[in-house]
C-alpha positions in Angstrom: -13.6 39.2 -71.0 -12.6 38.8 -67.4 -10.5 36.0 -66.0 -12.2 34.2 -63.2 -10.4 34.6 -59.9 -8.9 31.5 -58.4 -10.7 30.4 -55.3 -9.1 30.8 -52.0 -7.6 27.4 -51.1 -8.4 27.9 -47.4 -12.0 28.5 -48.2 -12.5 25.8 -50.9 -13.0 22.4 -49.2 -12.2 20.6 -52.4 -8.9 22.3 -53.0 -6.0 20.4 -51.4 -3.7 22.4 -49.3 0.0 22.4 -49.7 2.1 21.2 -46.8 3.9 24.5 -46.4 0.7 26.4 -45.7 -0.7 26.3 -42.1 -4.1 24.6 -41.8 -6.9 27.0 -40.9 -7.6 27.1 -37.2 -10.7 25.2 -36.2 -11.4 23.7 -39.6 -11.8 20.0 -40.5 -8.6 18.3 -41.4 -8.5 16.2 -44.6 -8.8 12.5 -43.9 -5.6 10.6 -44.5 -3.4 13.7 -44.6 -0.4 13.8 -42.3 -0.5 16.7 -39.9 2.1 19.4 -40.8 5.1 19.2 -38.6 5.4 22.2 -36.3 2.0 23.6 -37.1 -0.7 24.5 -34.6 -3.0 21.7 -33.3 -6.5 22.1 -34.7 -7.9 22.6 -31.2 -5.8 25.6 -30.5 -2.8 24.1 -28.7 0.5 22.6 -29.7 0.4 18.8 -30.0 1.6 17.1 -26.9 3.3 13.8 -27.3 2.9 11.3 -24.4 5.7 11.8 -21.9 7.4 8.7 -20.6 7.8 8.3 -16.9 11.3 9.5 -15.8 14.0 6.8 -16.4 14.9 4.9 -13.3 11.7 5.7 -11.4 8.8 3.3 -11.0 5.2 4.3 -11.0 4.0 4.8 -7.4 2.0 1.8 -6.3 -0.6 3.9 -4.3 -2.0 4.9 -7.7 -1.2 1.7 -9.6 -2.9 -0.5 -7.1 -6.0 1.2 -5.8 -7.2 0.1 -2.4 -10.8 -0.3 -3.2 -12.4 -1.8 -6.4 -15.5 -0.2 -8.0 -18.5 -2.4 -8.6 -17.5 -5.1 -6.1 -14.6 -6.4 -8.2 -11.5 -7.6 -6.4 -8.4 -5.6 -7.5 -6.1 -6.5 -4.6 -2.5 -5.9 -5.6 0.0 -8.7 -5.9 1.2 -10.2 -2.7 4.7 -8.7 -3.1 3.2 -5.2 -3.4 1.7 -3.1 -0.5 -2.1 -3.0 -0.2 -3.1 0.6 0.4 -6.6 0.8 2.0 -6.7 -2.9 2.7 -9.8 -4.1 4.5 -9.6 -6.0 7.8 -9.9 -9.5 6.4 -7.3 -9.0 3.6 -4.9 -7.5 6.0 -5.0 -10.5 8.3 -4.7 -12.9 5.4 -1.7 -11.2 4.0 -0.1 -11.2 7.5 -0.1 -15.0 7.5 0.6 -15.4 3.8 3.8 -13.3 4.1 4.7 -15.1 7.3 8.5 -14.6 7.1 8.8 -12.1 4.2 11.0 -9.3 5.2 11.3 -7.8 1.7 8.8 -5.5 0.1 6.5 -3.0 1.8 3.3 -2.9 3.9 0.8 -0.2 4.0 -0.6 1.5 7.2 -3.9 -0.4 6.7 -2.1 -3.7 6.6 -0.1 -2.9 9.7 -2.8 -1.4 11.9 -5.5 -3.8 11.0 -3.3 -6.7 12.1 -2.3 -4.8 15.2 -5.9 -4.5 16.1 -6.6 -8.2 15.4 -3.6 -9.4 17.3 -4.4 -7.2 20.3 -8.0 -8.5 20.4 -6.8 -12.1 20.4 -4.3 -11.4 23.1 -6.9 -9.6 25.2 -9.3 -12.6 24.9 -6.6 -15.0 26.1 -5.8 -12.8 29.1 -9.4 -12.8 30.1 -9.4 -16.7 30.1 -6.2 -16.6 32.2 -7.8 -14.3 34.9 -11.1 -16.2 34.7 -9.2 -19.5 35.4 -7.4 -18.2 38.5 -8.4 -19.6 41.9 -8.0 -17.6 45.1 -7.2 -19.0 48.5 -7.5 -17.1 51.8 -4.9 -17.5 54.4 -4.1 -15.8 57.7 -0.7 -14.7 58.9 -0.1 -13.0 62.2 -3.7 -12.0 62.4 -3.7 -10.6 58.9 -5.9 -12.1 56.2 -4.4 -12.6 52.7 -5.9 -13.7 49.4 -3.4 -15.7 47.3 -4.2 -16.3 43.6 -3.2 -19.7 42.2 -3.4 -21.1 38.7 -6.4 -23.3 38.1 -6.7 -25.8 35.3 -8.3 -23.3 32.9 -5.6 -20.7 33.7 -2.8 -23.2 33.0 -4.4 -24.1 29.6 -4.8 -20.4 28.8 -1.2 -19.6 29.7 0.0 -22.4 27.4 -2.2 -21.0 24.6 -0.8 -17.5 25.2 2.8 -18.8 24.9 2.0 -20.7 21.7 0.3 -17.6 20.2 3.2 -15.3 21.1 5.7 -17.7 19.5 3.5 -18.1 16.4 3.2 -14.4 15.6 6.7 -13.4 16.6 8.3 -13.8 13.2 5.5 -12.4 11.1 5.1 -9.4 13.4 8.8 -8.6 13.0 8.4 -9.0 9.2 5.4 -6.8 9.0 7.0 -4.0 11.0 10.1 -4.2 8.7 7.9 -4.0 5.6 6.1 -1.0 7.2 9.4 0.8 7.7 10.3 0.0 4.0 7.0 1.7 3.0 8.2 5.0 4.6 11.6 4.5 2.9 13.5 3.4 6.0 15.8 0.4 6.4 14.4 -2.5 8.4 17.4 -2.2 10.8 15.7 0.9 12.2 13.5 -1.5 14.1 16.5 -2.0 16.5 15.7 1.4 17.9 13.0 -0.3 19.8 15.7 -1.8 22.0 16.6 1.6 23.4 15.1 1.8 26.9 12.0 3.9 27.6 11.9 5.8 24.3 12.8 3.2 21.6 9.3 1.7 21.3 7.7 5.2 21.0 10.1 6.1 18.2 9.3 3.0 16.2 5.6 3.6 16.8 6.0 7.1 15.3 7.7 5.6 12.3 4.8 3.2 11.6 2.4 6.1 11.6 4.2 7.9 8.8 2.6 7.9 5.3 4.1 6.0 2.4 7.1 7.4 0.6 7.5 6.8 -3.2 11.2 6.1 -2.8 10.3 3.0 -0.7 9.7 1.1 -3.9 13.4 0.3 -3.9 12.6 -2.4 -1.3 10.0 -4.2 -3.6 10.9 -7.6 -4.9 8.4 -8.5 -7.7 7.9 -12.3 -8.2 6.4 -14.1 -11.2 4.1 -16.1 -9.0 2.6 -13.0 -7.5 2.1 -11.5 -11.0 0.1 -14.6 -12.1 2.6 -16.0 -14.6 
């Protein structure tokens, strides 16, 4: 009489497997059984636990706050955070909402959309100034001269230009400082613009630089901006 052979525990699905035996590669794992520590993952690779973000570093906002929302939903970042890929209207609105905010950062889209908008408004006012000028012809020693003088429209336009320049002075300085923060530079670097001839071009080059992740050190999150 022959003794029946014990079935192979790795081939018998009803036979429980001891924890010290590696589970067969590719086979179904028993429901409710803890996975053996140190064993190979069923799909062929060692199990990878989620890795935390390095201590002391924040997640870069260009990925955390996407510039464009799918499906037409508005996913604009909080007001204290930079808005990468900001559309024209949002960039202009954020310029005035952060009127005297020198902390935080500003994306290139925020900076250059406002630069375009401010330049167009300034150009329109200059057109009104020149259109309101009156010209008088005079003769001196046989030579004819045309002298421009300010008409009523030009005087009003000049007053509007002065008011506009004073109104956007502080927010323009604040926006440029936030743009420098976005490239991980101190806002005091803006003083380079005071250097004759070349200072303005240097600051212009700074504003063209891409964002730097280390610039997050200038962010100042606020509860109001977070919606609390």
